C-alpha positions as CSV (number, residue, x, y, z in Angstrom):
1,M,1.6,-9.4,-28.3
2,A,1.6,-10.7,-24.7
3,T,-0.1,-8.8,-21.9
4,R,1.7,-8.3,-18.7
5,E,-0.3,-9.5,-15.7
6,E,-0.5,-7.5,-12.6
7,P,1.0,-9.1,-9.6
8,P,-1.7,-10.4,-7.1
9,S,-2.7,-8.0,-4.3
10,E,-0.2,-8.3,-1.4
11,R,-1.3,-7.6,2.1
12,Y,0.7,-5.4,4.4
13,S,1.0,-8.1,7.1
14,D,2.5,-10.5,4.5
15,V,5.1,-7.8,3.6
16,V,6.0,-7.3,7.3
17,D,6.3,-11.1,7.8
18,R,8.7,-11.4,4.9
19,L,10.7,-8.5,6.2
20,E,10.9,-10.1,9.6
21,E,12.4,-13.3,7.9
22,V,15.0,-11.2,6.3
23,V,16.0,-9.3,9.5
24,K,16.4,-12.9,11.3
25,K,18.5,-14.1,8.5
26,L,20.7,-11.0,8.8
27,E,20.9,-11.0,12.5
28,G,21.8,-14.8,12.5
29,G,25.3,-13.8,11.3
30,Q,25.6,-17.1,9.2
31,L,25.4,-15.4,5.8
32,S,28.3,-14.6,3.6
33,L,28.9,-11.0,2.6
34,E,27.3,-11.5,-0.8
35,D,24.2,-13.3,0.8
36,S,24.0,-10.5,3.4
37,L,24.0,-7.9,0.8
38,E,21.4,-9.8,-1.4
39,E,19.1,-10.2,1.7
40,F,19.6,-6.5,2.6
41,E,18.5,-5.6,-0.9
42,K,15.4,-7.7,-0.5
43,G,14.7,-6.0,2.8
44,I,14.9,-2.5,1.2
45,Q,12.5,-3.7,-1.5
46,L,10.0,-4.9,1.1
47,V,10.3,-1.8,3.0
48,K,9.4,0.3,-0.1
49,R,6.5,-2.1,-0.9
50,G,5.2,-1.7,2.7
51,E,5.3,2.0,2.5
52,A,3.5,2.0,-0.8
53,L,0.8,-0.1,0.8
54,L,0.6,2.2,3.8
55,Q,0.2,5.3,1.3
56,Q,-2.7,3.5,-0.6
57,A,-4.4,2.9,2.7
58,E,-3.9,6.5,3.8
59,R,-5.4,7.7,0.5
60,R,-8.4,5.4,0.9
61,V,-9.1,6.7,4.4
62,Q,-8.7,10.4,3.2
63,E,-11.2,9.7,0.5
64,L,-13.6,8.1,2.9
65,L,-13.4,11.0,5.2
66,E,-13.8,13.6,2.5
67,H,-17.0,11.9,1.2
68,K,-18.7,13.1,4.4
69,G,-19.6,9.6,5.6
70,G,-21.8,8.6,2.6
71,D,-22.6,5.1,1.4
72,R,-19.8,5.2,-1.1
73,T,-17.1,2.4,-1.0
74,V,-13.4,3.2,-2.0
75,P,-11.4,0.5,-3.5
76,L,-8.0,-0.2,-1.8
77,E,-6.2,-0.5,-5.1
78,P,-6.3,2.5,-7.4
79,V,-8.4,2.2,-10.7
80,R,-6.4,2.7,-13.8
81,G,-7.1,5.9,-15.5
82,A,-9.0,7.4,-12.7
83,P,-8.2,10.6,-11.2
84,S,-6.1,10.5,-8.0
85,K,-8.7,12.4,-6.0
86,P,-12.3,12.3,-6.7
87,A,-14.4,15.5,-7.0
88,P,-16.5,16.4,-3.9
89,A,-20.0,15.1,-4.0
90,A,-22.8,17.5,-4.4
91,S,-24.9,17.6,-1.2
92,D,-28.1,19.2,-0.1
93,D,-26.8,19.4,3.4
94,D,-23.9,21.7,2.8
95,D,-25.2,24.3,5.1
96,I,-25.1,21.8,8.1
97,P,-22.0,22.9,10.3
98,F,-21.0,19.4,11.3
């Protein structure tokens, strides 16, 4: 049985660049109705992908902030089978107010 490969990581800036290309094509006014609809659909998919990448980055920032600045690294891509939110780390300095 063949395994399905994960697509390579995509950078947010690459998604934005591709979306800008779609917008230029649509604004150019040289596409047929069918081609315009196809490009519009591509644009919608790129917007969804960009939003997903932003949500991943937001979760990563939140994890880093919740970890109280420790020396823990957080991967940008979620790890399969891992809980979506890590348990708070035990700390001896819980009584420090800052």
